[in-house]
C-alpha positions in Angstrom: -29.1 75.6 -91.5 -29.5 75.1 -87.8 -32.4 73.9 -85.7 -33.8 76.4 -83.4 -35.7 74.5 -80.5 -38.3 75.5 -78.0 -36.8 74.6 -74.4 -40.0 72.5 -73.9 -39.9 70.7 -77.0 -39.4 67.0 -75.7 -40.5 67.8 -72.2 -43.9 68.2 -70.8 -45.6 67.1 -73.9 -49.2 67.3 -73.1 -52.5 67.5 -74.9 -56.2 68.1 -74.0 -58.5 65.6 -75.2 -62.2 66.0 -75.7 -63.7 63.0 -76.8 -61.5 62.4 -79.9 -60.6 66.1 -80.2 -57.0 67.2 -79.4 -55.7 70.6 -78.7 -51.6 70.8 -77.9 -49.7 73.8 -77.5 -46.0 75.0 -78.1 -44.1 78.0 -77.2 -40.7 79.0 -78.7 -38.8 81.9 -77.2 -36.6 83.5 -79.9 -33.5 85.4 -78.4 -31.5 85.8 -81.6 -32.2 86.4 -85.0 -32.3 83.0 -87.2 -31.0 83.1 -90.4 -32.1 81.8 -93.9 -32.9 78.2 -93.9 -32.9 77.6 -90.2 -35.6 75.5 -88.8 -37.6 76.7 -85.8 -39.0 73.6 -84.1 -42.1 75.1 -82.1 -43.7 71.9 -80.7 -43.9 68.2 -80.9 -47.1 66.6 -82.5 -47.6 63.1 -80.8 -48.0 60.1 -83.3 -51.6 59.2 -83.9 -52.8 62.8 -84.1 -54.7 64.1 -87.1 -54.0 67.6 -87.5 -56.8 69.7 -89.2 -56.0 73.3 -87.9 -53.1 75.2 -86.7 -53.3 78.6 -84.8 -50.0 80.6 -84.6 -49.8 83.8 -82.4 -46.5 85.8 -82.0 -44.9 89.0 -80.7 -43.4 91.5 -83.1 -40.1 89.8 -84.2 -39.2 92.2 -87.0 -39.5 95.9 -85.7 -37.7 97.7 -88.8 -38.7 97.5 -92.3 -40.2 93.8 -92.1 -38.5 91.3 -94.1 -39.0 88.1 -91.9 -40.6 85.2 -93.8 -41.2 81.6 -93.2 -43.0 78.4 -94.4 -44.8 76.1 -91.9 -44.5 72.5 -92.0 -43.2 69.3 -90.0 -40.2 67.3 -89.6 -39.7 63.8 -88.2 -38.4 63.5 -84.5 -36.5 60.6 -85.5 -35.5 60.9 -89.3 -34.9 57.0 -89.5 -38.7 56.4 -88.5 -40.0 59.1 -90.9 -42.2 60.6 -92.1 -40.1 62.7 -94.6 -40.0 66.3 -93.7 -42.4 68.8 -95.6 -41.2 72.5 -94.8 -44.2 74.0 -96.3 -47.1 71.4 -95.6 -49.3 73.8 -93.5 -48.3 77.1 -95.1 -46.1 77.9 -98.2 -43.1 79.9 -98.2 -43.3 83.6 -97.9 -45.5 83.7 -94.7 -45.4 87.3 -93.1 -46.6 86.7 -89.6 -43.8 87.2 -87.6 -43.2 90.7 -89.1 -45.6 92.2 -86.8 -47.4 91.2 -83.4 -50.1 88.6 -84.2 -52.8 87.8 -81.9 -53.7 84.5 -83.6 -53.5 83.5 -87.4 -55.5 80.3 -88.2 -54.0 77.8 -90.9 -56.5 75.4 -92.2 -56.1 75.4 -95.8 -54.4 72.0 -96.1 -55.5 68.4 -96.0 -55.9 67.0 -92.6 -53.0 64.9 -91.9 -52.4 62.0 -89.6 -49.0 61.2 -88.1 -48.0 57.7 -87.4 -44.9 58.9 -85.9 -44.0 62.0 -83.6 -43.2 65.1 -85.6 -42.3 68.6 -84.9 -44.1 71.5 -85.9 -41.6 73.6 -87.9 -41.2 77.0 -89.4 -38.4 77.3 -92.0 -36.8 80.8 -92.4 -36.9 82.1 -96.0 -35.5 85.7 -95.0 -34.5 86.6 -91.5 -35.7 89.8 -89.7 -34.4 93.1 -90.8 -34.5 94.5 -87.4 -34.8 91.5 -85.1 -36.6 91.8 -81.5 -36.4 89.2 -79.2 -39.9 87.5 -78.6 -42.3 84.5 -78.7 -44.0 82.2 -81.1 -47.0 80.3 -79.8 -48.8 77.5 -81.6 -51.8 75.4 -81.0 -52.5 72.3 -83.0 -56.0 71.2 -83.2 -57.3 67.8 -84.6 -58.4 64.3 -83.6 -56.9 61.4 -81.8 -56.7 58.7 -84.4 -54.3 56.4 -82.7 -51.3 54.9 -84.2 -51.1 51.8 -86.6 
């Protein structure tokens, strides 16, 4: 298992606030086929954010007979601070969205969650691409600024 990080994962973290609403974005360019159990860290979610929806878009990362599947969850930036990583909080294992170009899939079938510590938005690879094509994953976290305890 390896971590595959966005080049801007810990830099230029920004969010747009509209009242107490927050929208933050992430981009992960994949140049090589990740393997099963690899963790794709797409963006950092700042402490004090309540996440209520997630939008994922991507280029076609599996151009052959599609096999690429992932789960979508989160992992702590600092494992000693917590929270405990949950690989499938936002979407269970077996998500097929990376198998073809996706203009935007909304995930909101989860209980809104507030993070007291910074976390990474993650995708954990279940099965890698049959015929990998370099491409990009885009994410957008939608929620509220709740503040930290």
